[in-house]
All heavy atoms as an XYZ file, in Angstrom:
839
protein
N      11.281     -7.321      0.549
C       9.939     -7.193     -0.034
C       9.761     -8.329     -1.022
O       9.935     -8.157     -2.219
C       9.768     -5.868     -0.728
C       9.611     -4.698      0.194
S       9.047     -3.267     -0.695
C      10.602     -2.386     -0.780
N       9.423     -9.453     -0.541
C       9.224    -10.572     -1.422
C       7.763    -10.982     -1.408
O       7.021    -10.699     -0.476
C      10.097    -11.770     -1.041
O       9.755    -12.145      0.312
C      11.564    -11.432     -1.108
N       7.360    -11.664     -2.442
C       5.989    -12.157     -2.547
C       5.892    -13.537     -2.019
O       6.792    -14.382     -2.176
C       5.547    -12.127     -4.023
C       5.459    -10.721     -4.551
O       5.359     -9.774     -3.827
N       5.551    -10.579     -5.855
N       4.768    -13.847     -1.384
C       4.481    -15.204     -0.905
C       4.144    -16.019     -2.111
O       3.550    -15.544     -3.071
C       3.367    -15.172      0.076
C       3.706    -14.331      1.359
C       2.889    -16.539      0.504
C       2.618    -14.096      2.308
N       4.429    -17.329     -2.056
C       4.174    -18.216     -3.169
C       2.686    -18.041     -3.571
O       1.753    -18.078     -2.732
C       4.457    -19.656     -2.827
C       4.253    -20.562     -3.964
C       4.683    -22.024     -3.566
O       5.681    -22.152     -2.825
O       4.026    -22.948     -4.005
N       2.424    -17.893     -4.851
C       1.066    -17.759     -5.321
C       0.567    -16.327     -5.325
O      -0.475    -15.988     -5.810
N       1.372    -15.407     -4.762
C       0.937    -14.007     -4.658
C       1.827    -13.234     -5.644
O       2.573    -12.335     -5.268
C       1.150    -13.462     -3.260
C       0.311    -14.095     -2.211
S      -1.409    -13.681     -2.459
C      -2.066    -14.248     -0.941
N       1.767    -13.637     -6.932
C       2.698    -13.066     -7.859
C       2.113    -12.012     -8.801
O       2.769    -11.545     -9.734
C       3.414    -14.216     -8.614
C       2.405    -15.171     -9.256
O       1.194    -14.993     -9.086
O       2.883    -16.076     -9.944
N       0.860    -11.691     -8.626
C       0.239    -10.631     -9.395
C      -0.503     -9.682     -8.463
O      -0.972    -10.064     -7.337
C      -0.739    -11.118    -10.435
O      -1.880    -11.708     -9.832
C      -0.086    -12.133    -11.371
N      -0.663     -8.478     -8.926
C      -1.432     -7.463     -8.103
C      -2.856     -8.008     -7.818
O      -3.343     -7.922     -6.702
C      -1.412     -6.131     -8.785
C      -0.017     -5.567     -8.825
C      -2.390     -5.145     -8.106
C       0.184     -4.312     -9.643
N      -3.502     -8.488     -8.872
C      -4.899     -8.940     -8.689
C      -4.987    -10.093     -7.750
O      -5.959    -10.223     -6.975
C      -5.534     -9.287    -10.040
O      -4.835    -10.280    -10.702
N      -3.994    -11.016     -7.667
C      -4.008    -12.125     -6.738
C      -3.966    -11.588     -5.321
O      -4.703    -12.084     -4.439
C      -2.819    -13.086     -7.029
O      -2.913    -13.567     -8.364
C      -2.859    -14.254     -6.068
N      -3.059    -10.633     -5.075
C      -2.950    -10.101     -3.705
C      -4.232     -9.365     -3.319
O      -4.758     -9.546     -2.224
C      -1.736     -9.123     -3.641
C      -1.715     -8.407     -2.259
C      -0.465     -9.907     -3.798
N      -4.797     -8.578     -4.219
C      -6.012     -7.834     -3.921
C      -7.195     -8.787     -3.664
O      -7.986     -8.584     -2.771
C      -6.337     -6.842     -5.028
C      -5.352     -5.689     -5.208
C      -5.738     -4.796     -6.331
C      -5.136     -4.923     -3.900
N      -7.262     -9.842     -4.449
C      -8.284    -10.879     -4.198
C      -8.122    -11.530     -2.836
O      -9.104    -11.774     -2.113
C      -8.295    -11.958     -5.280
C      -8.773    -11.459     -6.598
O      -9.480    -10.428     -6.657
O      -8.565    -12.167     -7.649
N      -6.848    -11.845     -2.449
C      -6.588    -12.400     -1.176
C      -7.017    -11.512     -0.021
O      -7.606    -11.905      0.958
C      -5.062    -12.762     -1.094
C      -4.685    -13.348      0.230
N      -4.965    -14.655      0.586
C      -3.948    -12.801      1.250
C      -4.467    -14.858      1.763
N      -3.864    -13.786      2.231
N      -6.693    -10.225     -0.167
C      -7.074     -9.221      0.855
C      -8.609     -9.160      0.957
O      -9.116     -8.992      2.102
C      -6.512     -7.839      0.499
C      -4.986     -7.729      0.573
C      -4.545     -6.358      0.081
C      -4.569     -7.964      2.032
N      -9.286     -9.222     -0.147
C     -10.785     -9.182     -0.134
C     -11.312    -10.334      0.661
O     -12.225    -10.207      1.474
C     -11.341     -9.161     -1.544
C     -12.815     -8.967     -1.588
C     -13.338     -8.832     -3.019
C     -14.822     -8.479     -2.995
N     -15.292     -8.201     -4.317
N     -10.786    -11.553      0.426
C     -11.231    -12.772      1.115
C     -11.003    -12.608      2.658
O     -11.781    -13.156      3.451
C     -10.487    -13.997      0.620
C     -10.889    -14.442     -0.735
C     -10.002    -15.593     -1.198
C     -12.367    -14.943     -0.771
N      -9.956    -11.908      3.080
C      -9.618    -11.717      4.460
C     -10.344    -10.491      5.046
O     -10.177    -10.183      6.210
C      -8.158    -11.537      4.648
C      -7.367    -12.836      4.310
C      -5.844    -12.606      4.384
C      -5.430    -12.289      5.830
N      -3.983    -12.144      5.974
N     -11.121     -9.773      4.233
C     -11.810     -8.588      4.709
C     -10.879     -7.442      4.967
O     -11.181     -6.519      5.735
N      -9.742     -7.383      4.240
C      -8.755     -6.356      4.407
C      -8.585     -5.555      3.139
O      -7.474     -5.066      2.810
C      -7.412     -6.943      4.836
C      -7.477     -7.674      6.166
C      -6.192     -8.417      6.508
O      -5.303     -8.493      5.676
N      -6.155     -8.958      7.676
N      -9.658     -5.442      2.342
C      -9.570     -4.808      1.049
C      -9.926     -3.271      1.097
O     -10.275     -2.699      0.098
C     -10.411     -5.536      0.020
C     -11.867     -5.593      0.424
O     -12.211     -5.532      1.616
O     -12.729     -5.728     -0.476
N      -9.769     -2.659      2.272
C      -9.952     -1.222      2.401
C      -8.787     -0.525      1.723
O      -7.646     -0.813      2.071
C     -10.016     -0.849      3.833
C     -11.101     -1.581      4.565
O     -12.259     -1.472      4.224
N     -10.732     -2.264      5.687
N      -9.055      0.366      0.796
C      -7.952      1.095      0.153
C      -7.742      2.409      0.814
O      -8.601      3.252      0.921
C      -8.211      1.301     -1.349
C      -7.032      1.976     -2.016
C      -7.174      2.089     -3.518
O      -8.258      1.753     -4.061
O      -6.158      2.436     -4.163
N      -6.515      2.579      1.355
C      -6.111      3.838      1.982
C      -5.748      4.788      0.895
O      -4.930      4.436      0.013
C      -4.948      3.600      2.948
C      -5.335      2.876      4.199
C      -5.296      1.560      4.290
C      -5.735      3.606      5.319
C      -5.630      0.857      5.448
C      -6.042      2.947      6.518
C      -5.976      1.572      6.562
N      -6.285      5.970      0.926
C      -5.922      7.023     -0.051
C      -4.916      7.986      0.571
O      -5.170      8.460      1.656
C      -7.189      7.756     -0.546
N      -3.857      8.271     -0.132
C      -2.854      9.197      0.364
C      -2.995     10.504     -0.383
O      -2.922     10.520     -1.596
C      -1.415      8.604      0.245
C      -1.386      7.357      1.098
C      -0.387      9.633      0.667
C      -0.109      6.622      1.069
N      -3.257     11.608      0.355
C      -3.458     12.891     -0.310
C      -2.192     13.703     -0.430
O      -1.173     13.314      0.071
C      -4.586     13.653      0.343
C      -4.261     14.116      1.709
O      -3.117     14.336      2.088
N      -5.299     14.304      2.536
N      -2.262     14.832     -1.091
C      -1.072     15.650     -1.338
C      -0.513     16.311     -0.055
O       0.597     16.815     -0.085
C      -1.388     16.698     -2.384
C      -2.426     17.701     -1.991
C      -2.721     18.689     -3.079
C      -3.786     19.676     -2.641
N      -4.104     20.624     -3.676
N      -1.250     16.234      1.022
C      -0.780     16.822      2.272
C      -0.116     15.794      3.164
O       0.255     16.036      4.317
C      -1.982     17.449      3.022
C      -2.617     18.499      2.247
N      -2.097     19.714      1.909
C      -3.899     18.495      1.722
C      -2.966     20.387      1.184
N      -4.042     19.744      1.058
N       0.070     14.590      2.617
C       0.753     13.520      3.357
C      -0.086     12.884      4.420
O       0.406     12.384      5.418
N      -1.400     12.931      4.247
C      -2.299     12.278      5.212
C      -2.968     11.103      4.473
O      -3.154     11.120      3.251
C      -3.329     13.248      5.689
C      -2.778     14.300      6.619
S      -4.075     15.395      7.155
C      -3.477     16.956      6.542
N      -3.408     10.129      5.236
C      -4.058      8.976      4.683
C      -5.525      8.966      5.116
O      -5.832      9.234      6.291
C      -3.327      7.685      5.177
C      -4.020      6.431      4.646
C      -1.888      7.728      4.783
N      -6.392      8.656      4.179
C      -7.827      8.588      4.525
C      -8.424      7.211      4.194
O      -7.957      6.531      3.275
C      -8.646      9.659      3.743
O      -8.458      9.468      2.341
C      -8.159     11.078      4.103
N      -9.354      6.856      5.017
C     -10.094      5.558      4.806
C     -11.523      5.888      5.186
O     -11.788      6.241      6.328
C      -9.528      4.480      5.633
C     -10.339      3.143      5.581
C     -10.229      2.542      4.182
C      -9.776      2.163      6.612
N     -12.448      5.795      4.215
C     -13.864      6.077      4.397
C     -14.119      7.402      5.161
O     -14.895      7.481      6.075
C     -14.511      4.908      5.176
C     -14.509      3.604      4.339
C     -15.297      2.493      5.035
N     -14.788      2.159      6.369
C     -13.916      1.156      6.614
N     -13.510      0.374      5.646
N     -13.553      0.890      7.814
N     -13.399      8.394      4.742
C     -13.590      9.749      5.299
C     -12.797     10.082      6.562
O     -12.759     11.200      6.993
N     -12.170      9.096      7.183
C     -11.409      9.346      8.383
C      -9.927      9.545      7.964
O      -9.369      8.878      7.135
C     -11.457      8.116      9.327
C     -10.701      8.361     10.570
C     -10.966      7.342     11.657
C     -10.172      7.702     12.860
N     -10.586      7.098     14.049
N      -9.297     10.564      8.626
C      -7.910     10.868      8.310
C      -6.995     10.252      9.376
O      -7.270     10.355     10.553
C      -7.773     12.444      8.276
C      -6.284     12.807      8.054
C      -8.605     13.045      7.210
N      -5.947      9.621      8.883
C      -4.932      9.061      9.775
C      -3.566      9.778      9.513
O      -3.238      9.973      8.337
C      -4.769      7.592      9.480
C      -5.949      6.717      9.828
C      -6.889      6.414      8.889
C      -6.121      6.314     11.157
C      -7.991      5.620      9.192
C      -7.212      5.505     11.482
C      -8.178      5.208     10.491
O      -9.223      4.425     10.847
N      -2.862     10.070     10.549
C      -1.507     10.591     10.439
C      -0.540      9.426     10.434
O      -0.880      8.333     10.860
C      -1.269     11.540     11.569
C      -2.190     12.732     11.706
C      -1.900     13.583     12.939
C      -2.186     13.559     10.443
N       0.695      9.699      9.979
C       1.640      8.578      9.815
C       1.919      7.816     11.092
O       2.193      6.645     11.080
C       2.910      9.100      9.167
C       3.780      9.937     10.103
C       5.070     10.319      9.459
N       4.864     11.354      8.480
C       5.719     11.742      7.631
N       6.908     11.231      7.600
N       5.409     12.694      6.778
N       1.835      8.481     12.231
C       2.110      7.818     13.510
C       0.914      6.995     14.011
O       0.949      6.419     15.086
C       2.616      8.754     14.578
C       1.560      9.815     14.938
O       0.644     10.089     14.184
N       1.737     10.430     16.117
N      -0.193      7.015     13.304
C      -1.410      6.290     13.638
C      -1.583      5.005     12.869
O      -2.621      4.372     12.925
C      -2.621      7.171     13.487
C      -2.589      8.446     14.390
C      -3.768      9.340     14.128
O      -4.225      9.426     12.982
O      -4.181      9.995     15.104
N      -0.557      4.635     12.098
C      -0.612      3.389     11.306
C       0.712      2.794     11.136
O       1.732      3.424     11.289
C      -1.295      3.748      9.949
C      -0.566      4.773      9.160
S      -1.603      5.359      7.848
C      -1.161      7.081      7.953
N       0.666      1.524     10.776
C       1.906      0.760     10.616
C       1.787     -0.057      9.312
O       0.736     -0.543      8.948
C       2.146     -0.242     11.743
C       2.340      0.438     13.065
C       2.511     -0.575     14.166
C       2.693      0.134     15.487
N       2.878     -0.723     16.579
N       2.942     -0.149      8.601
C       2.984     -1.085      7.469
C       3.355     -2.425      8.044
O       4.357     -2.617      8.745
C       4.102     -0.653      6.488
C       3.746      0.739      5.890
C       4.282     -1.683      5.403
C       4.834      1.353      5.066
N       2.498     -3.426      7.754
C       2.711     -4.754      8.323
C       3.271     -5.744      7.304
O       3.778     -6.773      7.670
C       1.489     -5.281      9.086
C       0.290     -5.402      8.137
C       1.162     -4.436     10.281
C      -0.875     -6.122      8.718
N       3.136     -5.417      6.017
C       3.599     -6.297      4.960
C       3.705     -5.486      3.653
O       2.965     -4.540      3.477
C       2.703     -7.478      4.758
C       3.165     -8.516      3.800
C       2.199     -9.641      3.731
C       2.728    -10.961      3.921
N       3.637    -11.472      4.814
N       4.589     -5.894      2.793
C       4.683     -5.276      1.475
C       4.771     -6.389      0.378
O       5.342     -7.457      0.686
C       5.934     -4.348      1.334
O       7.102     -5.116      1.633
C       5.787     -3.183      2.281
N       4.265     -6.064     -0.718
C       4.377     -6.921     -1.916
C       4.930     -6.036     -3.054
O       4.367     -5.003     -3.363
C       3.035     -7.491     -2.374
C       2.387     -8.385     -1.372
C       1.524     -7.935     -0.401
C       2.675     -9.779     -1.399
C       0.915     -8.782      0.530
C       2.084    -10.641     -0.498
C       1.208    -10.140      0.464
O       0.608    -11.014      1.346
N       6.007     -6.441     -3.640
C       6.632     -5.665     -4.729
C       6.508     -6.443     -6.055
O       6.801     -7.646     -6.085
C       8.092     -5.419     -4.449
C       8.775     -4.550     -5.519
C      10.241     -4.354     -5.131
N      10.860     -3.510     -6.122
C      11.108     -2.221     -5.962
N      10.676     -1.599     -4.870
N      11.671     -1.544     -6.893
N       6.073     -5.713     -7.078
C       5.924     -6.354     -8.381
C       6.853     -5.580     -9.390
O       6.751     -4.364     -9.529
C       4.452     -6.266     -8.839
C       3.537     -6.927     -7.894
C       2.963     -6.192     -6.831
C       3.307     -8.267     -7.952
C       2.139     -6.847     -5.900
C       2.514     -8.910     -7.020
C       1.894     -8.195     -5.962
N       7.680     -6.372    -10.029
C       8.717     -5.787    -10.903
C       8.196     -5.475    -12.294
O       8.837     -4.728    -13.072
C       9.944     -6.682    -10.966
C      10.621     -6.898     -9.631
C      11.247     -5.615     -9.093
O      11.637     -4.734     -9.872
O      11.298     -5.500     -7.843
N       7.139     -6.078    -12.727
C       6.610     -5.864    -14.083
C       7.525     -6.389    -15.178
O       7.685     -5.753    -16.218
N       8.127     -7.553    -14.954
C       9.049     -8.127    -15.921
C       8.378     -8.334    -17.284
O       8.980     -8.074    -18.317
C       9.577     -9.450    -15.388
C      10.498     -9.271    -14.206
C      10.898    -10.548    -13.531
O      10.646    -11.611    -14.076
O      11.406    -10.453    -12.435
N       7.140     -8.779    -17.293
C       6.462     -8.993    -18.578
C       5.513     -7.855    -18.928
O       5.114     -7.747    -20.082
C       5.702    -10.330    -18.560
O       4.683    -10.265    -17.590
N       5.141     -7.028    -17.948
C       4.154     -5.965    -18.183
C       4.555     -4.746    -17.325
O       4.346     -4.754    -16.113
C       2.756     -6.400    -17.865
C       1.711     -5.351    -18.108
O       2.079     -4.255    -18.576
O       0.536     -5.638    -17.883
N       5.090     -3.706    -17.929
C       5.522     -2.532    -17.134
C       4.361     -1.888    -16.331
O       4.580     -1.176    -15.365
C       6.011     -1.521    -18.180
C       6.365     -2.378    -19.376
C       5.404     -3.571    -19.370
N       3.140     -2.158    -16.715
C       1.980     -1.636    -15.967
C       1.903     -2.289    -14.599
O       1.208     -1.793    -13.686
C       0.677     -1.864    -16.734
N       2.591     -3.374    -14.367
C       2.585     -4.080    -13.055
C       3.808     -3.689    -12.219
O       4.182     -4.483    -11.319
C       2.399     -5.573    -13.240
C       1.014     -5.955    -13.556
C       0.497     -7.150    -12.788
O       1.320     -7.882    -12.117
O      -0.699     -7.378    -12.818
N       4.438     -2.600    -12.460
C       5.492     -2.116    -11.569
C       4.862     -1.384    -10.408
O       4.438     -0.267    -10.550
C       6.507     -1.208    -12.343
C       7.296     -1.969    -13.377
C       8.304     -1.071    -14.092
O       8.141      0.158    -14.090
O       9.220     -1.662    -14.655
N       4.733     -2.112     -9.291
C       4.019     -1.536     -8.133
C       4.464     -2.149     -6.838
O       5.029     -3.224     -6.828
C       2.505     -1.715     -8.365
N       4.057     -1.471     -5.755
C       4.203     -1.988     -4.426
C       2.879     -1.928     -3.735
O       2.233     -0.868     -3.828
C       5.238     -1.226     -3.589
C       6.642     -1.290     -4.287
C       5.341     -1.773     -2.193
C       7.673     -0.371     -3.631
N       2.482     -3.004     -3.114
C       1.247     -2.926     -2.279
C       1.724     -2.941     -0.838
O       2.428     -3.810     -0.415
C       0.341     -4.131     -2.516
C      -0.202     -4.145     -3.958
C      -0.831     -4.105     -1.533
C      -1.019     -5.339     -4.303
N       1.310     -1.874     -0.087
C       1.617     -1.796      1.331
C       0.379     -2.209      2.136
O      -0.714     -1.659      1.925
C       1.946     -0.328      1.739
C       3.145      0.214      1.057
C       3.077      0.970     -0.135
C       4.434     -0.043      1.558
C       4.203      1.507     -0.731
C       5.564      0.466      0.913
C       5.457      1.238     -0.232
O       6.531      1.728     -0.843
N       0.524     -3.227      2.954
C      -0.569     -3.646      3.860
C      -0.414     -2.796      5.111
O       0.642     -2.805      5.738
C      -0.513     -5.153      4.191
C      -0.395     -5.972      2.892
C      -1.710     -5.546      5.016
C      -1.503     -5.763      1.898
N      -1.518     -2.121      5.451
C      -1.496     -1.139      6.561
C      -2.477     -1.459      7.662
O      -3.611     -1.876      7.364
C      -1.798      0.287      5.968
C      -0.705      0.689      4.920
C      -1.856      1.313      7.115
C      -1.094      1.901      4.164
N      -2.064     -1.289      8.859
C      -2.947     -1.455     10.047
C      -2.961     -0.122     10.823
O      -1.866      0.451     11.083
C      -2.488     -2.559     10.933
C      -3.446     -2.823     12.095
C      -3.067     -4.028     12.862
C      -4.063     -4.281     13.995
N      -3.766     -5.498     14.745
N      -4.142      0.378     11.172
C      -4.226      1.622     11.914
C      -4.289      1.380     13.415
O      -4.593      0.263     13.867
C      -5.438      2.438     11.494
O      -6.618      1.673     11.882
C      -5.437      2.707      9.960
N      -4.081      2.418     14.204
C      -4.090      2.283     15.639
C      -5.442      1.800     16.160
O      -5.548      1.205     17.211
C      -3.700      3.635     16.304
C      -4.836      4.647     16.209
C      -5.757      4.816     17.301
C      -5.064      5.410     15.079
C      -6.773      5.720     17.234
C      -6.077      6.325     15.025
C      -6.955      6.475     16.105
O      -8.006      7.363     16.022
N      -6.568      2.086     15.430
C      -7.875      1.697     15.843
C      -8.317      0.361     15.196
O      -9.494      0.000     15.250
C      -8.879      2.797     15.595
C      -8.992      3.230     14.143
O      -8.272      2.661     13.290
O      -9.816      4.127     13.858
N      -7.390     -0.371     14.601
C      -7.627     -1.746     14.158
C      -8.101     -1.890     12.706
O      -8.311     -3.013     12.264
N      -8.241     -0.827     11.937
C      -8.589     -0.937     10.526
C      -7.402     -1.504      9.794
O      -6.255     -1.131     10.060
C      -8.980      0.385      9.931
C     -10.416      0.760     10.334
O     -11.314     -0.035     10.229
N     -10.538      1.979     10.747
N      -7.648     -2.383      8.831
C      -6.584     -2.903      7.989
C      -6.988     -2.757      6.526
O      -8.154     -2.814      6.160
C      -6.383     -4.399      8.322
C      -5.690     -4.572      9.616
S      -5.060     -6.232      9.840
C      -3.852     -6.357      8.538
N      -5.992     -2.505      5.698
C      -6.244     -2.314      4.330
C      -4.924     -2.210      3.572
O      -3.878     -2.710      4.047
N      -4.919     -1.504      2.410
C      -3.752     -1.458      1.611
C      -3.623     -0.092      0.932
O      -4.580      0.638      0.854
C      -3.732     -2.561      0.536
C      -4.797     -2.310     -0.535
C      -4.471     -1.650     -1.725
C      -6.132     -2.720     -0.338
C      -5.452     -1.435     -2.703
C      -7.077     -2.497     -1.342
C      -6.703     -1.845     -2.502
O      -7.677     -1.576     -3.462
N      -2.407      0.188      0.438
C      -2.200      1.333     -0.401
C      -1.378      0.785     -1.629
O      -0.357      0.068     -1.345
C      -1.469      2.466      0.281
O      -1.309      3.542     -0.617
N      -1.784      1.076     -2.818
C      -1.085      0.591     -3.988
C      -0.268      1.744     -4.578
O      -0.822      2.788     -4.836
C      -2.130      0.068     -4.999
C      -1.615     -0.366     -6.333
C      -0.688     -1.585     -6.206
C      -2.803     -0.758     -7.262
N       0.992      1.545     -4.745
C       1.905      2.594     -5.241
C       2.542      2.050     -6.537
O       3.364      1.169     -6.547
C       2.997      2.810     -4.213
C       4.019      3.871     -4.689
O       3.665      4.680     -5.527
O       5.134      3.826     -4.154
N       2.094      2.643     -7.650
C       2.702      2.362     -8.921
C       4.025      3.153     -8.998
O       4.154      4.236     -8.428
C       1.801      2.755    -10.072
N       4.989      2.592     -9.636
C       6.291      3.338     -9.822
C       6.773      3.203    -11.272
O       6.072      2.563    -12.071
C       7.309      2.860     -8.824
C       7.724      1.397     -8.878
C       8.782      0.993     -9.689
C       7.075      0.422     -8.152
C       9.125     -0.306     -9.775
C       7.467     -0.890     -8.208
C       8.494     -1.244     -8.996
O       8.880     -2.574     -9.084
N       7.882      3.775    -11.517
C       8.368      3.805    -12.915
C       7.523      4.769    -13.756
O       7.083      5.802    -13.229
N       7.292      4.431    -15.002
C       6.604      5.375    -15.880
C       5.111      5.501    -15.493
O       4.457      6.446    -15.940
C       6.759      4.970    -17.350
C       6.128      3.591    -17.585
C       8.204      5.034    -17.785
C       6.110      3.211    -19.077
N       4.599      4.611    -14.688
C       3.206      4.651    -14.335
C       2.944      5.202    -12.905
O       1.930      4.922    -12.289
C       2.541      3.285    -14.464
C       2.533      2.801    -15.858
C       3.443      1.873    -16.343
C       1.576      3.336    -16.747
C       3.382      1.429    -17.646
C       1.535      2.909    -18.087
C       2.433      1.965    -18.507
O       2.396      1.529    -19.814
N       3.928      5.949    -12.358
C       3.780      6.398    -10.981
C       2.503      7.179    -10.785
O       2.055      7.858    -11.689
C       4.996      7.237    -10.564
O       4.875      7.544     -9.184
C       5.085      8.536    -11.365
N       1.888      7.009     -9.585
C       0.676      7.745     -9.326
C       0.890      8.854     -8.323
O      -0.051      9.339     -7.702
C      -0.448      6.749     -8.854
C       0.014      5.886     -7.704
O       1.140      5.943     -7.236
N      -0.940      5.017     -7.254
N       2.119      9.235     -8.129
C       2.404     10.454     -7.340
C       3.528     11.238     -7.976
O       4.467     10.632     -8.450
C       2.676     10.085     -5.848
C       3.754      9.066     -5.676
N       5.085      9.347     -5.596
C       3.654      7.730     -5.576
C       5.774      8.234     -5.429
N       4.948      7.261     -5.464
N       3.376     12.518     -7.985
C       4.315     13.366     -8.679
C       5.383     14.008     -7.818
O       6.204     14.791     -8.274
C       3.530     14.481     -9.420
N       5.343     13.708     -6.531
C       6.321     14.326     -5.605
C       6.750     13.317     -4.574
O       6.335     12.173     -4.610
C       5.727     15.598     -4.942
C       4.398     15.274     -4.224
O       4.311     14.266     -3.571
N       3.414     16.098     -4.467
N       7.583     13.760     -3.631
C       8.109     12.839     -2.650
C       7.251     12.773     -1.382
O       7.685     12.132     -0.403
C       9.560     13.234     -2.294
C      10.492     12.914     -3.419
O      10.191     11.999     -4.199
O      11.589     13.536     -3.472
N       6.136     13.423     -1.346
C       5.324     13.379     -0.123
C       4.863     11.943      0.156
O       4.758     11.522      1.354
C       4.125     14.300     -0.226
C       4.586     15.772     -0.174
C       3.434     16.772     -0.459
O       2.250     16.365     -0.368
O       3.739     17.924     -0.675
N       4.509     11.198     -0.858
C       4.117      9.795     -0.683
C       5.247      9.021     -0.057
O       5.082      8.314      0.953
C       3.654      9.178     -1.983
C       3.204      7.719     -1.852
C       1.868      7.467     -1.621
C       4.096      6.685     -1.952
C       1.470      6.125     -1.458
C       3.678      5.380     -1.823
C       2.370      5.105     -1.588
N       6.436      9.143     -0.639
C       7.597      8.404     -0.135
C       7.915      8.801      1.285
O       8.252      7.976      2.118
C       8.787      8.644     -1.047
N       7.812     10.095      1.610
C       8.083     10.580      2.968
C       7.069      9.974      3.939
O       7.475      9.535      5.051
C       7.991     12.080      3.032
C       9.171     12.773      2.326
O      10.218     12.109      2.110
O       9.043     13.992      2.096
N       5.827      9.894      3.517
C       4.837      9.286      4.409
C       5.131      7.804      4.673
O       5.061      7.387      5.832
C       3.410      9.488      3.801
C       2.268      8.844      4.577
C       2.053      9.633      5.887
C       1.009      8.818      3.764
N       5.403      7.067      3.617
C       5.693      5.647      3.753
C       6.897      5.413      4.662
O       6.900      4.616      5.553
C       5.886      4.995      2.365
C       4.559      5.039      1.559
C       6.454      3.604      2.465
C       3.403      4.220      2.213
N       7.958      6.236      4.426
C       9.193      6.088      5.264
C       8.887      6.428      6.716
O       9.476      5.841      7.636
C      10.275      6.991      4.768
C      11.105      6.389      3.631
C      12.402      7.180      3.420
N      12.140      8.502      2.961
C      11.924      8.901      1.709
N      11.971      8.008      0.777
N      11.746     10.137      1.399
N       7.960      7.318      6.960
C       7.609      7.742      8.354
C       6.753      6.737      9.078
O       6.647      6.875     10.310
N       6.151      5.813      8.416
C       5.302      4.813      9.101
C       6.222      3.787      9.745
O       7.235      3.450      9.206
C       4.358      4.089      8.129
C       3.237      4.921      7.692
S       2.122      3.822      6.668
C       1.381      5.056      5.636
N       5.787      3.293     10.898
C       6.511      2.301     11.580
C       6.311      0.968     10.866
O       5.157      0.603     10.598
C       6.040      2.138     13.073
O       6.179      3.398     13.660
C       6.873      1.137     13.804
N       7.324      0.283     10.571
C       7.241     -1.051      9.896
C       7.463     -2.132     10.972
O       8.327     -2.089     11.769
C       8.245     -1.207      8.781
C       7.906     -0.272      7.690
C       8.949     -0.380      6.604
N       8.672      0.738      5.655
C       8.785      0.626      4.375
N       9.214     -0.479      3.831
N       8.496      1.627      3.618
N       6.530     -3.129     10.954
C       6.651     -4.223     11.845
C       6.694     -5.503     11.030
O       6.203     -5.533      9.917
C       5.540     -4.251     12.931
C       4.140     -4.362     12.215
C       5.585     -3.035     13.786
C       3.006     -4.522     13.157
N       7.272     -6.537     11.608
C       7.351     -7.797     10.913
C       6.043     -8.500     10.833
O       5.135     -8.272     11.607
C       8.368     -8.746     11.595
């Protein structure tokens, strides 16, 4: 999980996704399902195609992973996962969902 040169902040990656029209944010709910604009996707209906990990060396608020996701019906977007003291999920359902998605290069 390395960052591409110039993609060293969360805002840089999100800006890049917006320019590519891939700035759809996938929301992961407590039931382990992902939604985008009201449509529900199950883990086998999407793939993680890229990840960006931010260590937060100078700012702990930037401890996060951005997962770039593509769905079976062609939608592309991202899910932002804060970790450490700023985690945005209180259980392992998020981690289980991410592990269950097929990762492709």
